ZAMARGU-4260 file (C-alpha; in steps of 0.2 Angstrom, whole numbers, plus 5000, padded with zeros to 4 digits):
<rodrens>
0) 5082/4939/4855 | 5071/4951/4868 | 5053/4947/4865 | 5043/4963/4867 | 5026/4968/4863
5) 5022/4982/4853 | 5014/4996/4860 | 5001/5009/4851 | 5015/5022/4844 | 5005/5037/4850
10) 5008/5051/4864 | 4991/5058/4869 | 4973/5054/4863 | 4965/5068/4859 | 4948/5071/4872
15) 4933/5080/4867 | 4935/5090/4884 | 4948/5092/4897 | 4937/5086/4913 | 4939/5096/4929
20) 4954/5090/4938 | 4945/5087/4955 | 4934/5077/4948 | 4949/5067/4941 | 4957/5068/4958
25) 4943/5064/4963 | 4941/5047/4954 | 4958/5041/4956 | 4956/5045/4974 | 4943/5033/4975
30) 4953/5020/4965 | 4966/5019/4979 | 4955/5022/4994 | 4946/5003/4988 | 4964/4996/4985
35) 4968/4999/5003 | 4953/4997/5009 | 4952/4977/5005 | 4972/4975/5012 | 4965/4978/5031
40) 4944/4977/5029 | 4946/4957/5029 | 4956/4954/5044 | 4939/4956/5055 | 4930/4945/5043
45) 4942/4930/5046 | 4932/4923/5057 | 4916/4922/5050 | 4923/4917/5034 | 4931/4903/5042
50) 4913/4898/5050 | 4905/4900/5036 | 4917/4889/5021 | 4924/4879/5034 | 4942/4885/5032
55) 4957/4882/5043 | 4970/4892/5049 | 4982/4891/5035 | 4966/4895/5024 | 4963/4911/5032
60) 4980/4914/5030 | 4977/4912/5014 | 4963/4926/5010 | 4974/4938/5015 | 4990/4930/5007
65) 4982/4930/4991 | 4980/4948/4988 | 4993/4955/4995 | 5007/4942/4983 | 4994/4947/4967
70) 4996/4965/4971 | 5015/4964/4976 | 5019/4956/4962 | 5010/4964/4948 | 5013/4982/4955
75) 5028/4988/4942 | 5020/4979/4926 | 5005/4986/4930 | 5014/5004/4931 | 5024/5002/4916
80) 5006/4996/4907 | 4999/5013/4910 | 5013/5021/4902 | 5011/5012/4887 | 4995/5007/4884
85) 4984/5021/4890 | 4979/5027/4910 | 4964/5027/4910 | 4960/5012/4899 | 4972/5003/4912
90) 4962/5012/4928 | 4947/5005/4919 | 4954/4987/4918 | 4961/4986/4935 | 4945/4994/4942
95) 4935/4982/4931 | 4944/4967/4939 | 4944/4972/4957 | 4926/4973/4956 | 4922/4956/4948
100) 4932/4947/4957 | 4922/4956/4974 | 4907/4949/4967 | 4917/4932/4966 | 4923/4932/4982
105) 4907/4939/4990 | 4896/4924/4981 | 4911/4909/4986 | 4901/4895/4989 | 4919/4884/4994
110) 4936/4890/5001 | 4947/4890/4984 | 4932/4899/4977 | 4936/4914/4989 | 4955/4914/4987
115) 4954/4912/4967 | 4945/4926/4970 | 4954/4937/4980 | 4969/4932/4971 | 4963/4940/4954
120) 4958/4955/4967 | 4976/4959/4971 | 4981/4958/4950 | 4966/4970/4947 | 4972/4981/4961
125) 4993/4978/4955 | 4984/4986/4937 | 4975/4999/4947 | 4988/5008/4963 | 5000/5015/4950
130) 4987/5022/4937 | 4978/5030/4954 | 4992/5042/4957 | 4998/5044/4938 | 4980/5051/4935
135) 4983/5063/4948 | 5000/5071/4943 | 4997/5071/4924 | 4980/5079/4928 | 4990/5095/4940
140) 5006/5103/4936 | 5021/5101/4947 | 5020/5115/4961 | 5006/5118/4976 | 4989/5113/4966
145) 5000/5094/4963 | 5007/5093/4983 | 4986/5097/4986 | 4982/5086/4975 | 4994/5071/4981
150) 4990/5077/4999 | 4972/5071/4995 | 4977/5055/4988 | 4987/5050/5001 | 4974/5055/5014
155) 4963/5045/5006 | 4977/5031/5006 | 4979/5030/5020 | 4961/5033/5026 | 4956/5016/5016
160) 4968/5008/5027 | 4963/5019/5044 | 4945/5013/5040 | 4945/4995/5035 | 4944/4989/5055
165) 4929/4999/5056 | 4920/4997/5039 | 4925/4976/5042 | 4919/4977/5059 | 4902/4985/5056
170) 4900/4974/5040 | 4902/4959/5047 | 4891/4963/5062 | 4875/4971/5054 | 4875/4959/5038
175) 4890/4943/5036 | 4908/4941/5030 | 4902/4943/5012 | 4898/4963/5010 | 4914/4965/5017
180) 4920/4960/4997 | 4903/4964/4990 | 4903/4982/4994 | 4916/4984/4982 | 4905/4982/4970
185) 4892/4995/4970 | 4906/5007/4973 | 4918/5000/4960 | 4902/5000/4946 | 4900/5021/4951
190) 4917/5023/4948 | 4922/5016/4934 | 4904/5025/4925 | 4910/5039/4928 | 4928/5036/4926
195) 4923/5030/4907 | 4912/5045/4904 | 4926/5058/4914 | 4943/5053/4912 | 4954/5058/4896
200) 4967/5045/4891 | 4984/5049/4889 | 4999/5035/4886 | 5020/5038/4883 | 5019/5026/4872
205) 5032/5035/4859 | 5033/5018/4850 | 5042/5008/4864 | 5038/4990/4869 | 5033/4980/4886
210) 5049/4971/4890 | 5040/4952/4894 | 5055/4945/4903 | 5057/4958/4909 | 5037/4960/4915
215) 5041/4941/4920 | 5056/4941/4929 | 5050/4957/4941 | 5033/4950/4944 | 5040/4932/4948
220) 5054/4936/4959 | 5040/4951/4971 | 5028/4937/4970 | 5041/4925/4976 | 5047/4937/4991
225) 5031/4939/4995 | 5026/4921/4997 | 5041/4917/5006 | 5035/4934/5018 | 5019/4927/5020
230) 5028/4909/5026 | 5036/4919/5040 | 5022/4920/5052 | 5017/4901/5055 | 5034/4894/5049
235) 5046/4906/5056 | 5062/4912/5046 | 5073/4898/5047 | 5061/4885/5040 | 5066/4880/5021
240) 5047/4883/5016 | 5052/4901/5022 | 5071/4901/5016 | 5067/4893/5000 | 5054/4909/4991
245) 5065/4920/5002 | 5081/4918/4992 | 5074/4912/4974 | 5065/4930/4975 | 5080/4938/4977
250) 5089/4926/4964 | 5076/4932/4952 | 5074/4951/4956 | 5097/4951/4954 | 5093/4941/4938
255) 5078/4955/4934 | 5092/4971/4936 | 5105/4960/4926 | 5092/4958/4912 | 5087/4977/4913
260) 5103/4982/4910 | 5104/4975/4893 | 5087/4977/4887 | 5085/4991/4873 | 5067/4996/4882
265) 5069/4990/4899 | 5053/4988/4910 | 5061/4999/4924 | 5075/5010/4915 | 5088/5007/4929
270) 5094/5026/4928 | 5079/5030/4937 | 5087/5025/4952 | 5101/5034/4950 | 5087/5051/4953
275) 5092/5057/4973 | 5073/5059/4975 | 5067/5043/4967 | 5080/5032/4976 | 5079/5041/4992
280) 5062/5041/4993 | 5057/5024/4989 | 5068/5019/5001 | 5060/5028/5015 | 5043/5024/5008
285) 5049/5006/5012 | 5055/5009/5028 | 5040/5019/5034 | 5028/5007/5026 | 5037/4993/5037
290) 5030/5000/5056 | 5017/5012/5049 | 5007/4996/5039 | 5008/4986/5062 | 5001/5000/5068
295) 4982/4997/5063 | 4985/4979/5064 | 4991/4978/5081 | 4981/4993/5090 | 4965/4981/5083
300) 4973/4966/5090 | 4977/4976/5108 | 4960/4984/5107 | 4951/4965/5105 | 4961/4954/5113
305) 4968/4962/5127 | 4955/4977/5132 | 4939/4965/5127 | 4934/4978/5113 | 4921/4971/5101
310) 4927/4973/5080 | 4915/4987/5079 | 4921/4995/5097 | 4940/4991/5091 | 4934/5002/5073
315) 4927/5014/5083 | 4941/5017/5095 | 4954/5020/5081 | 4941/5032/5073 | 4953/5047/5079
320) 4966/5041/5072 | 4959/5039/5055 | 4954/5058/5057 | 4973/5062/5061 | 4980/5055/5047
325) 4970/5064/5034 | 4974/5081/5045 | 4994/5078/5042 | 4989/5073/5023 | 4981/5089/5022
330) 4992/5100/5033 | 5008/5094/5024 | 5006/5102/5008 | 5006/5121/5017 | 5021/5115/5029
335) 5032/5110/5011 | 5028/5128/5004 | 5036/5135/5022 | 5050/5123/5024 | 5052/5111/5010
340) 5046/5093/5011 | 5065/5085/5016 | 5061/5094/5033 | 5041/5089/5033 | 5047/5073/5032
345) 5055/5070/5045 | 5044/5081/5054 | 5032/5067/5051 | 5042/5052/5055 | 5046/5059/5070
350) 5030/5064/5078 | 5026/5046/5070 | 5041/5039/5082 | 5036/5048/5095 | 5019/5041/5097
355) 5028/5023/5091 | 5037/5026/5107 | 5023/5032/5118 | 5010/5015/5111 | 5027/5004/5117
360) 5022/5007/5136 | 5005/5002/5134 | 4996/4990/5149 | 4983/4977/5151 | 4974/4986/5158
365) 4976/5002/5149 | 4963/5018/5148 | 4957/5020/5128 | 4964/5038/5132 | 4982/5036/5135
370) 4984/5019/5131 | 4973/5020/5113 | 4968/5037/5106 | 4982/5048/5108 | 4998/5040/5102
375) 4985/5031/5087 | 4984/5049/5083 | 5001/5055/5085 | 5007/5038/5076 | 4994/5044/5061
380) 4996/5061/5060 | 5014/5059/5057 | 5010/5045/5042 | 4999/5057/5036 | 5015/5071/5037
385) 5027/5062/5030 | 5016/5053/5015 | 5014/5067/5005 | 5033/5074/5005 | 5037/5056/5002
390) 5026/5051/4987 | 5029/5070/4978 | 5047/5066/4980 | 5045/5050/4973 | 5037/5057/4958
395) 5046/5070/4954 | 5062/5073/4943 | 5058/5059/4932 | 5053/5061/4915 | 5033/5059/4909
400) 5033/5043/4901 | 5040/5035/4916 | 5027/5041/4927 | 5015/5026/4927 | 5033/5015/4931
405) 5037/5028/4947 | 5018/5026/4954 | 5021/5008/4953 | 5036/5009/4962 | 5030/5020/4977
410) 5015/5008/4978 | 5027/4992/4979 | 5039/4999/4992 | 5024/5005/5004 | 5016/4986/5001
415) 5032/4975/5003 | 5038/4984/5015 | 5022/4983/5027 | 5020/4966/5021 | 5039/4963/5026
420) 5036/4974/5042 | 5021/4965/5047 | 5028/4946/5045 | 5045/4953/5056 | 5036/4959/5068
425) 5022/4945/5072 | 5036/4935/5073 | 5044/4946/5085 | 5027/4947/5096 | 5025/4930/5094
430) 5044/4926/5101 | 5041/4938/5118 | 5022/4931/5122 | 5030/4912/5119 | 5014/4902/5117
435) 5006/4912/5133 | 4989/4918/5129 | 4984/4929/5144 | 4984/4947/5143 | 4998/4953/5153
440) 5009/4941/5139 | 5000/4948/5124 | 5004/4965/5129 | 5024/4962/5131 | 5022/4956/5114
445) 5012/4972/5106 | 5022/4983/5116 | 5038/4976/5109 | 5032/4976/5094 | 5028/4998/5093
450) 5046/4999/5102 | 5056/4991/5089 | 5045/5002/5074 | 5049/5019/5086 | 5069/5011/5080
455) 5063/5008/5066 | 5058/5027/5062 | 5069/5036/5071 | 5084/5027/5059 | 5072/5030/5045
460) 5069/5050/5049 | 5090/5049/5051 | 5090/5040/5030 | 5078/5054/5026 | 5088/5070/5032
465) 5103/5063/5026 | 5099/5056/5009 | 5081/5067/5004 | 5086/5082/4991 | 5083/5098/4998
470) 5075/5102/4981 | 5057/5092/4974 | 5067/5088/4958 | 5080/5079/4968 | 5093/5076/4952
475) 5109/5078/4960 | 5118/5065/4966
</rodrens>
């Protein structure tokens, strides 16, 4: 008999006074900003972490992987928990866990303490991230206003990833590596207090229960896949330490799908994947994430390893790109009203493709304007334009009681796409450089990465044009 955990049989918790919509959106976006920021902000601090805690290269890799694996593995569970037990409650639980883990990581005295803290951070982020988008879509009625709110959420999330290198560089150079984690504590505390005071509770429990077997299978499957992907950079794609977890993860995900087809109250109703808007937008999000996530990583490496920028200078160099993604996200709703979400998603992806193609022409003595700024602006302008309609389509057409799950699926698609894409691109770059570390060799490796990204995005634009629905609901096949 399938084990289930009872959820309260309540569809909405009465509130004293509805908070202003802008405040709910602002608090949800603040939570999303912290989650995305922590994916990238730690990268700049890794050399200092090695000196401070004595971690070797493998240990440093796990400072990043411990967070991303827990984040990807628990995302669907976090989204469904928000539907059943309350979106506000899960927002507070996730943010509280994330903030406490940030404090523990910033105060760590041993390498293992930092790794445990990063894993708990990832767990908190997995609970927090789906509720941020659900709070936005629940607070704003579907239509132009919701499109603008999702655009803000998309811009803030993308801005968090973009700001990671800059914020990390400033904190490491002016304070210490510990502050890339400790900075989350005061910000998290303020957002936590404001959310507890102003956000009203909502859920879609209606007597349903959390599917524990499904939760265990999908979490174990995604976490195992993420672990396998994380092994590729060090061991390669054909090593047993990579192949075994990848195969095991795929097997667990297959078992999850079989279990969901038979469950009375499935964690993820497979009927959701029959919705054209949900299925197509998530596949598009996965492909876009696989290329876009690499941009910040390899642009930072190019600036520092080839052009000789300091971490702070590299972060400053990417500020125009950070502004571009915000501009793209805010322009997208206006274009969506004029041409529809599919057209804007395709347009944004093509703009990003042009940026990747331009960046693939980089040289070892490139000038800032033509080697970093203009192609970076094109890539991130396109990312902002495409991200808003994709998130909007991915959350449309599903029933309100599935809002948290769909939000978790959006974040899972983007995170897993980014993790897989970064692993593949790192392998491609390493194969081209063949162990050489001269500026010319590194430039060739990075250039091939951006060429590959351009091909992926071009293919993604064709898929979006053919598969994304013309309408927002996308209930037709």
